[in-house]
N, CA and C atoms as a LAMMPS dump frame, in Angstrom:
ITEM: TIMESTEP
0
ITEM: NUMBER OF ATOMS
450
ITEM: BOX BOUNDS ff ff ff
-5.0000000000000000e+02 5.0000000000000000e+02
-5.0000000000000000e+02 5.0000000000000000e+02
-5.0000000000000000e+02 5.0000000000000000e+02
ITEM: ATOMS id mol type element x y z
1 1 1 N 417.511 30.907 -255.074
2 1 2 C 416.505 30.17 -254.347
3 1 3 C 415.686 31.16 -253.543
4 2 1 N 414.389 31.093 -253.679
5 2 2 C 413.518 32.051 -253.02
6 2 3 C 413.128 31.626 -251.614
7 3 1 N 413.402 30.399 -251.243
8 3 2 C 412.991 29.894 -249.944
9 3 3 C 413.937 30.364 -248.857
10 4 1 N 413.392 30.523 -247.666
11 4 2 C 414.187 30.926 -246.518
12 4 3 C 414.834 29.693 -245.907
13 5 1 N 416.055 29.846 -245.432
14 5 2 C 416.72 28.78 -244.704
15 5 3 C 416.419 28.977 -243.236
16 6 1 N 415.94 27.922 -242.608
17 6 2 C 415.561 28.013 -241.203
18 6 3 C 416.824 28.141 -240.358
19 7 1 N 416.93 29.175 -239.548
20 7 2 C 418.134 29.355 -238.727
21 7 3 C 418.172 28.347 -237.572
22 8 1 N 419.387 28.062 -237.132
23 8 2 C 419.613 27.147 -236.011
24 8 3 C 420.312 27.915 -234.907
25 9 1 N 419.842 27.758 -233.69
26 9 2 C 420.449 28.408 -232.54
27 9 3 C 420.576 27.385 -231.422
28 10 1 N 421.795 27.227 -230.907
29 10 2 C 422.077 26.259 -229.847
30 10 3 C 421.609 24.854 -230.226
31 11 1 N 421.816 24.478 -231.491
32 11 2 C 421.456 23.142 -231.938
33 11 3 C 419.974 22.929 -232.149
34 12 1 N 419.136 23.961 -232.078
35 12 2 C 417.684 23.848 -232.232
36 12 3 C 417.232 24.693 -233.42
37 13 1 N 416.284 24.178 -234.183
38 13 2 C 415.703 24.963 -235.274
39 13 3 C 414.836 26.059 -234.695
40 14 1 N 414.991 27.274 -235.222
41 14 2 C 414.163 28.393 -234.789
42 14 3 C 412.964 28.431 -235.709
43 15 1 N 411.783 28.323 -235.134
44 15 2 C 410.543 28.305 -235.929
45 15 3 C 410.32 29.679 -236.547
46 16 1 N 409.944 29.67 -237.82
47 16 2 C 409.637 30.892 -238.547
48 16 3 C 408.155 30.842 -238.885
49 17 1 N 407.35 31.649 -238.253
50 17 2 C 405.899 31.596 -238.438
51 17 3 C 405.45 32.243 -239.739
52 18 1 N 406.315 33.015 -240.402
53 18 2 C 405.901 33.668 -241.639
54 18 3 C 405.993 32.729 -242.825
55 19 1 N 406.81 31.685 -242.744
56 19 2 C 406.975 30.747 -243.849
57 19 3 C 406.083 29.542 -243.604
58 20 1 N 404.91 29.513 -244.253
59 20 2 C 403.953 28.439 -244.015
60 20 3 C 403.981 27.373 -245.093
61 21 1 N 404.752 27.57 -246.161
62 21 2 C 404.804 26.565 -247.204
63 21 3 C 405.869 25.542 -246.885
64 22 1 N 405.641 24.346 -247.366
65 22 2 C 406.578 23.257 -247.145
66 22 3 C 407.155 22.812 -248.473
67 23 1 N 408.456 22.636 -248.536
68 23 2 C 409.103 22.17 -249.749
69 23 3 C 409.245 20.665 -249.762
70 24 1 N 408.751 20.003 -248.734
71 24 2 C 408.907 18.574 -248.652
72 24 3 C 407.846 17.907 -249.52
73 25 1 N 408.281 17.077 -250.468
74 25 2 C 407.329 16.417 -251.335
75 25 3 C 406.48 15.419 -250.558
76 26 1 N 405.342 15.053 -251.174
77 26 2 C 404.471 14.06 -250.546
78 26 3 C 405.237 12.761 -250.36
79 27 1 N 404.981 12.082 -249.277
80 27 2 C 405.667 10.835 -249.004
81 27 3 C 406.823 11.007 -248.052
82 28 1 N 407.196 12.227 -247.718
83 28 2 C 408.216 12.469 -246.713
84 28 3 C 409.651 12.36 -247.202
85 29 1 N 409.895 12.215 -248.501
86 29 2 C 411.269 12.114 -248.968
87 29 3 C 411.86 13.512 -249.154
88 30 1 N 413.173 13.595 -249.08
89 30 2 C 413.845 14.877 -249.23
90 30 3 C 414.034 15.183 -250.714
91 31 1 N 413.729 16.398 -251.097
92 31 2 C 413.927 16.839 -252.465
93 31 3 C 415.225 17.611 -252.589
94 32 1 N 415.467 18.154 -253.779
95 32 2 C 416.728 18.854 -254.001
96 32 3 C 416.809 20.148 -253.205
97 33 1 N 415.67 20.818 -252.962
98 33 2 C 415.7 22.05 -252.166
99 33 3 C 416.096 21.75 -250.72
100 34 1 N 415.535 20.698 -250.16
101 34 2 C 415.876 20.313 -248.79
102 34 3 C 417.338 19.886 -248.702
103 35 1 N 417.82 19.204 -249.733
104 35 2 C 419.216 18.781 -249.752
105 35 3 C 420.148 19.991 -249.733
106 36 1 N 419.838 20.996 -250.551
107 36 2 C 420.664 22.208 -250.573
108 36 3 C 420.591 22.963 -249.244
109 37 1 N 419.417 23.01 -248.64
110 37 2 C 419.282 23.673 -247.344
111 37 3 C 420.138 22.973 -246.29
112 38 1 N 420.132 21.657 -246.302
113 38 2 C 420.952 20.908 -245.351
114 38 3 C 422.443 21.161 -245.587
115 39 1 N 422.842 21.191 -246.855
116 39 2 C 424.25 21.42 -247.178
117 39 3 C 424.701 22.808 -246.734
118 40 1 N 423.884 23.83 -247.001
119 40 2 C 424.23 25.198 -246.594
120 40 3 C 424.276 25.298 -245.073
121 41 1 N 423.314 24.711 -244.403
122 41 2 C 423.273 24.728 -242.941
123 41 3 C 424.516 24.038 -242.365
124 42 1 N 424.881 22.925 -242.985
125 42 2 C 426.065 22.189 -242.538
126 42 3 C 427.327 23.04 -242.695
127 43 1 N 427.415 23.76 -243.822
128 43 2 C 428.588 24.601 -244.059
129 43 3 C 428.633 25.778 -243.082
130 44 1 N 427.47 26.364 -242.776
131 44 2 C 427.423 27.515 -241.885
132 44 3 C 427.744 27.145 -240.444
133 45 1 N 427.432 25.935 -240.053
134 45 2 C 427.555 25.551 -238.654
135 45 3 C 428.676 24.552 -238.371
136 46 1 N 429.637 24.459 -239.281
137 46 2 C 430.724 23.528 -239.021
138 46 3 C 431.689 24.093 -237.98
139 47 1 N 432.382 23.231 -237.331
140 47 2 C 433.354 23.605 -236.306
141 47 3 C 434.571 24.235 -236.989
142 48 1 N 434.896 25.511 -236.696
143 48 2 C 436.029 26.165 -237.361
144 48 3 C 437.375 25.52 -237.014
145 49 1 N 437.445 24.838 -235.889
146 49 2 C 438.687 24.179 -235.509
147 49 3 C 438.861 22.826 -236.194
148 50 1 N 437.754 22.248 -236.665
149 50 2 C 437.797 20.983 -237.394
150 50 3 C 436.894 21.082 -238.617
151 51 1 N 437.317 21.884 -239.598
152 51 2 C 436.455 22.057 -240.772
153 51 3 C 436.32 20.748 -241.551
154 52 1 N 435.205 20.65 -242.24
155 52 2 C 434.945 19.453 -243.033
156 52 3 C 435.871 19.438 -244.238
157 53 1 N 436.275 18.259 -244.617
158 53 2 C 437.18 18.07 -245.746
159 53 3 C 436.472 18.466 -247.049
160 54 1 N 437.206 19.128 -247.96
161 54 2 C 436.628 19.565 -249.229
162 54 3 C 436.106 18.401 -250.06
163 55 1 N 436.747 17.25 -249.944
164 55 2 C 436.297 16.099 -250.737
165 55 3 C 434.898 15.655 -250.307
166 56 1 N 434.547 15.865 -249.043
167 56 2 C 433.203 15.519 -248.589
168 56 3 C 432.169 16.443 -249.242
169 57 1 N 432.493 17.74 -249.363
170 57 2 C 431.578 18.665 -250.022
171 57 3 C 431.44 18.312 -251.499
172 58 1 N 432.532 17.969 -252.128
173 58 2 C 432.489 17.6 -253.546
174 58 3 C 431.626 16.355 -253.73
175 59 1 N 431.765 15.404 -252.827
176 59 2 C 430.963 14.191 -252.9
177 59 3 C 429.477 14.516 -252.719
178 60 1 N 429.154 15.402 -251.785
179 60 2 C 427.76 15.786 -251.563
180 60 3 C 427.193 16.553 -252.758
181 61 1 N 428.002 17.427 -253.355
182 61 2 C 427.544 18.154 -254.536
183 61 3 C 427.342 17.206 -255.714
184 62 1 N 428.2 16.19 -255.839
185 62 2 C 428.023 15.195 -256.9
186 62 3 C 426.72 14.42 -256.68
187 63 1 N 426.425 14.106 -255.436
188 63 2 C 425.171 13.424 -255.11
189 63 3 C 423.984 14.303 -255.473
190 64 1 N 424.092 15.588 -255.15
191 64 2 C 423.028 16.528 -255.48
192 64 3 C 422.842 16.616 -256.991
193 65 1 N 423.932 16.706 -257.746
194 65 2 C 423.848 16.78 -259.207
195 65 3 C 423.193 15.532 -259.776
196 66 1 N 423.526 14.378 -259.217
197 66 2 C 422.909 13.13 -259.675
198 66 3 C 421.415 13.128 -259.392
199 67 1 N 421.022 13.58 -258.216
200 67 2 C 419.613 13.659 -257.845
201 67 3 C 418.854 14.573 -258.797
202 68 1 N 419.416 15.734 -259.063
203 68 2 C 418.755 16.69 -259.951
204 68 3 C 418.643 16.123 -261.367
205 69 1 N 419.687 15.462 -261.849
206 69 2 C 419.653 14.875 -263.182
207 69 3 C 418.595 13.785 -263.279
208 70 1 N 418.51 12.951 -262.249
209 70 2 C 417.503 11.892 -262.251
210 70 3 C 416.091 12.463 -262.253
211 71 1 N 415.869 13.542 -261.507
212 71 2 C 414.555 14.169 -261.492
213 71 3 C 414.221 14.765 -262.86
214 72 1 N 415.207 15.364 -263.521
215 72 2 C 414.979 15.925 -264.852
216 72 3 C 414.683 14.831 -265.869
217 73 1 N 415.411 13.712 -265.77
218 73 2 C 415.181 12.591 -266.684
219 73 3 C 413.792 12.009 -266.468
220 74 1 N 413.394 11.869 -265.21
221 74 2 C 412.074 11.334 -264.891
222 74 3 C 410.977 12.216 -265.496
223 75 1 N 411.122 13.517 -265.347
224 75 2 C 410.133 14.442 -265.913
225 75 3 C 410.081 14.362 -267.425
226 76 1 N 411.245 14.26 -268.062
227 76 2 C 411.291 14.173 -269.523
228 76 3 C 410.665 12.876 -270.018
229 77 1 N 410.915 11.777 -269.324
230 77 2 C 410.331 10.487 -269.714
231 77 3 C 408.817 10.53 -269.56
232 78 1 N 408.346 11.043 -268.438
233 78 2 C 406.899 11.126 -268.212
234 78 3 C 406.226 11.983 -269.273
235 79 1 N 406.839 13.111 -269.617
236 79 2 C 406.252 13.992 -270.62
237 79 3 C 406.284 13.371 -272.012
238 80 1 N 407.371 12.667 -272.352
239 80 2 C 407.44 12.044 -273.675
240 80 3 C 406.436 10.901 -273.782
241 81 1 N 406.209 10.176 -272.684
242 81 2 C 405.192 9.127 -272.695
243 81 3 C 403.808 9.736 -272.882
244 82 1 N 403.567 10.869 -272.258
245 82 2 C 402.265 11.528 -272.38
246 82 3 C 402.019 11.985 -273.814
247 83 1 N 403.055 12.422 -274.512
248 83 2 C 402.888 12.9 -275.883
249 83 3 C 402.405 11.796 -276.81
250 84 1 N 402.696 10.545 -276.477
251 84 2 C 402.269 9.415 -277.293
252 84 3 C 400.806 9.046 -277.079
253 85 1 N 400.112 9.726 -276.17
254 85 2 C 398.725 9.391 -275.867
255 85 3 C 397.715 10.088 -276.772
256 86 1 N 398.161 11.024 -277.577
257 86 2 C 397.235 11.725 -278.477
258 86 3 C 396.583 10.715 -279.416
259 87 1 N 395.246 10.755 -279.494
260 87 2 C 394.504 9.838 -280.34
261 87 3 C 394.141 8.525 -279.668
262 88 1 N 394.592 8.302 -278.449
263 88 2 C 394.302 7.057 -277.723
264 88 3 C 393.058 7.221 -276.869
265 89 1 N 392.355 6.113 -276.66
266 89 2 C 391.209 6.087 -275.762
267 89 3 C 391.737 5.781 -274.367
268 90 1 N 391.416 6.622 -273.391
269 90 2 C 391.979 6.483 -272.043
270 90 3 C 390.9 6.632 -270.978
271 91 1 N 391.221 6.153 -269.79
272 91 2 C 390.443 6.418 -268.583
273 91 3 C 391.303 7.278 -267.676
274 92 1 N 390.703 8.333 -267.122
275 92 2 C 391.409 9.224 -266.205
276 92 3 C 390.613 9.291 -264.915
277 93 1 N 391.283 9.05 -263.797
278 93 2 C 390.628 9.159 -262.501
279 93 3 C 390.777 10.581 -262.005
280 94 1 N 389.638 11.203 -261.707
281 94 2 C 389.646 12.577 -261.193
282 94 3 C 389.081 12.589 -259.78
283 95 1 N 389.51 13.55 -259.005
284 95 2 C 389.006 13.712 -257.645
285 95 3 C 388.416 15.109 -257.515
286 96 1 N 387.165 15.182 -257.075
287 96 2 C 386.497 16.474 -256.933
288 96 3 C 386.979 17.161 -255.66
289 97 1 N 386.56 18.395 -255.484
290 97 2 C 386.985 19.171 -254.316
291 97 3 C 386.477 18.578 -253.007
292 98 1 N 385.383 17.786 -253.073
293 98 2 C 384.875 17.158 -251.839
294 98 3 C 385.452 15.757 -251.628
295 99 1 N 386.412 15.352 -252.482
296 99 2 C 387.119 14.089 -252.287
297 99 3 C 386.539 12.894 -253.013
298 100 1 N 385.495 13.091 -253.793
299 100 2 C 384.887 11.992 -254.525
300 100 3 C 385.648 11.725 -255.813
301 101 1 N 385.945 10.434 -256.07
302 101 2 C 386.65 10.038 -257.283
303 101 3 C 385.663 9.665 -258.37
304 102 1 N 386.025 9.986 -259.596
305 102 2 C 385.233 9.579 -260.749
306 102 3 C 386.185 9.291 -261.901
307 103 1 N 385.679 8.589 -262.897
308 103 2 C 386.5 8.224 -264.049
309 103 3 C 385.952 8.933 -265.279
310 104 1 N 386.848 9.593 -266.004
311 104 2 C 386.514 10.238 -267.272
312 104 3 C 387.147 9.391 -268.366
313 105 1 N 386.36 9.009 -269.36
314 105 2 C 386.862 8.198 -270.471
315 105 3 C 386.666 8.951 -271.769
316 106 1 N 387.593 8.751 -272.697
317 106 2 C 387.457 9.375 -274.002
318 106 3 C 388.753 9.339 -274.773
319 107 1 N 388.693 9.865 -275.982
320 107 2 C 389.866 9.919 -276.846
321 107 3 C 390.628 11.211 -276.554
322 108 1 N 391.924 11.078 -276.355
323 108 2 C 392.777 12.248 -276.094
324 108 3 C 392.893 13.028 -277.396
325 109 1 N 392.377 14.252 -277.383
326 109 2 C 392.419 15.105 -278.574
327 109 3 C 393.835 15.606 -278.825
328 110 1 N 394.47 16.074 -277.77
329 110 2 C 395.853 16.53 -277.865
330 110 3 C 396.44 16.617 -276.461
331 111 1 N 397.753 16.749 -276.394
332 111 2 C 398.49 16.898 -275.139
333 111 3 C 399.037 18.312 -275.096
334 112 1 N 398.891 18.961 -273.964
335 112 2 C 399.452 20.299 -273.789
336 112 3 C 400.366 20.292 -272.57
337 113 1 N 401.384 21.119 -272.602
338 113 2 C 402.332 21.22 -271.499
339 113 3 C 402.121 22.548 -270.793
340 114 1 N 402.089 22.499 -269.446
341 114 2 C 401.932 23.707 -268.656
342 114 3 C 402.764 23.557 -267.391
343 115 1 N 403.708 24.451 -267.199
344 115 2 C 404.596 24.452 -266.036
345 115 3 C 405.287 23.102 -265.844
346 116 1 N 405.735 22.511 -266.954
347 116 2 C 406.481 21.263 -266.891
348 116 3 C 405.639 20.019 -266.704
349 117 1 N 404.327 20.155 -266.723
350 117 2 C 403.438 19.004 -266.56
351 117 3 C 402.615 18.823 -267.826
352 118 1 N 402.353 17.548 -268.146
353 118 2 C 401.576 17.219 -269.328
354 118 3 C 400.099 17.103 -268.965
355 119 1 N 399.248 17.663 -269.824
356 119 2 C 397.799 17.607 -269.647
357 119 3 C 397.179 16.996 -270.892
358 120 1 N 396.27 16.029 -270.689
359 120 2 C 395.531 15.418 -271.781
360 120 3 C 394.196 16.138 -271.916
361 121 1 N 393.83 16.481 -273.143
362 121 2 C 392.573 17.171 -273.396
363 121 3 C 391.582 16.173 -273.986
364 122 1 N 390.443 16.006 -273.282
365 122 2 C 389.364 15.116 -273.712
366 122 3 C 388.081 15.936 -273.722
367 123 1 N 387.415 15.944 -274.856
368 123 2 C 386.171 16.715 -275.019
369 123 3 C 386.322 18.159 -274.555
370 124 1 N 387.461 18.758 -274.852
371 124 2 C 387.7 20.161 -274.529
372 124 3 C 388.136 20.445 -273.107
373 125 1 N 388.201 19.411 -272.247
374 125 2 C 388.622 19.608 -270.855
375 125 3 C 390.014 19.027 -270.643
376 126 1 N 390.84 19.747 -269.867
377 126 2 C 392.211 19.307 -269.593
378 126 3 C 392.27 18.495 -268.304
379 127 1 N 393.04 17.41 -268.355
380 127 2 C 393.257 16.551 -267.197
381 127 3 C 394.743 16.268 -267.078
382 128 1 N 395.221 16.232 -265.868
383 128 2 C 396.63 15.937 -265.616
384 128 3 C 396.935 14.536 -266.14
385 129 1 N 397.913 14.432 -267.031
386 129 2 C 398.219 13.153 -267.686
387 129 3 C 398.654 12.084 -266.687
388 130 1 N 399.238 12.488 -265.574
389 130 2 C 399.683 11.492 -264.595
390 130 3 C 398.5 10.802 -263.91
391 131 1 N 397.275 11.314 -264.107
392 131 2 C 396.085 10.689 -263.536
393 131 3 C 395.452 9.669 -264.47
394 132 1 N 396.065 9.425 -265.628
395 132 2 C 395.549 8.42 -266.558
396 132 3 C 395.79 7.044 -265.954
397 133 1 N 394.713 6.267 -265.866
398 133 2 C 394.812 4.943 -265.245
399 133 3 C 394.808 3.821 -266.271
400 134 1 N 394.2 4.044 -267.447
401 134 2 C 394.12 3 -268.461
402 134 3 C 394.267 3.613 -269.842
403 135 1 N 395.061 2.949 -270.683
404 135 2 C 395.188 3.32 -272.09
405 135 3 C 394.781 2.085 -272.891
406 136 1 N 393.81 2.254 -273.788
407 136 2 C 393.282 1.13 -274.549
408 136 3 C 393.962 1.025 -275.899
409 137 1 N 394.231 -0.216 -276.3
410 137 2 C 394.804 -0.501 -277.606
411 137 3 C 393.727 -0.336 -278.666
412 138 1 N 394.077 0.218 -279.82
413 138 2 C 393.097 0.459 -280.883
414 138 3 C 392.45 -0.835 -281.37
415 139 1 N 393.242 -1.894 -281.533
416 139 2 C 392.693 -3.169 -281.991
417 139 3 C 391.709 -3.74 -280.975
418 140 1 N 392.039 -3.606 -279.7
419 140 2 C 391.142 -4.077 -278.646
420 140 3 C 389.818 -3.317 -278.698
421 141 1 N 389.896 -2.012 -278.844
422 141 2 C 388.68 -1.196 -278.916
423 141 3 C 387.826 -1.58 -280.125
424 142 1 N 388.462 -1.791 -281.278
425 142 2 C 387.729 -2.178 -282.482
426 142 3 C 387.03 -3.525 -282.268
427 143 1 N 387.714 -4.447 -281.602
428 143 2 C 387.152 -5.77 -281.341
429 143 3 C 385.94 -5.644 -280.398
430 144 1 N 386.069 -4.873 -279.336
431 144 2 C 384.971 -4.688 -278.384
432 144 3 C 383.799 -3.999 -279.066
433 145 1 N 384.073 -2.995 -279.885
434 145 2 C 383.009 -2.256 -280.557
435 145 3 C 382.261 -3.168 -281.539
436 146 1 N 382.992 -4.018 -282.27
437 146 2 C 382.327 -4.912 -283.225
438 146 3 C 381.509 -5.987 -282.509
439 147 1 N 381.993 -6.435 -281.333
440 147 2 C 381.238 -7.426 -280.556
441 147 3 C 379.963 -6.824 -279.988
442 148 1 N 379.98 -5.546 -279.686
443 148 2 C 378.806 -4.868 -279.127
444 148 3 C 377.891 -4.318 -280.214
445 149 1 N 378.255 -4.522 -281.473
446 149 2 C 377.409 -4.071 -282.574
447 149 3 C 377.515 -2.593 -282.88
448 150 1 N 378.585 -1.925 -282.459
449 150 2 C 378.769 -0.491 -282.747
450 150 3 C 379.646 -0.279 -283.935
């Protein structure tokens, strides 16, 4: 793990001004890195006269393993769902650097994976697949196109 563990002195966290990145995911929930940091901190600062029972550590490690497995499964499901979007007509909501939202529509040419995330390519441009807001059924599109005379 490349992250620094924040030291504790007299029951208070010691601020580290050199570490400006946060491992806390959006929404304020604890991730697996924060869980491991808490576990290590707990082990380092336990009372030597009343050490924690080994079964409690085993239970916490089992909880951590379950959390990590669920996160891996979630990522695999999201990526496999994205792979099925090739050839589909989709709407993707994008946000510009100044905060303005816009919708890009088109047929997904192919899906590419980069750093564990799926990207949909439309008209040669890559968009994060998790930003897809609508996927259109082929029969629905054919019906709409025939009604509009296209």
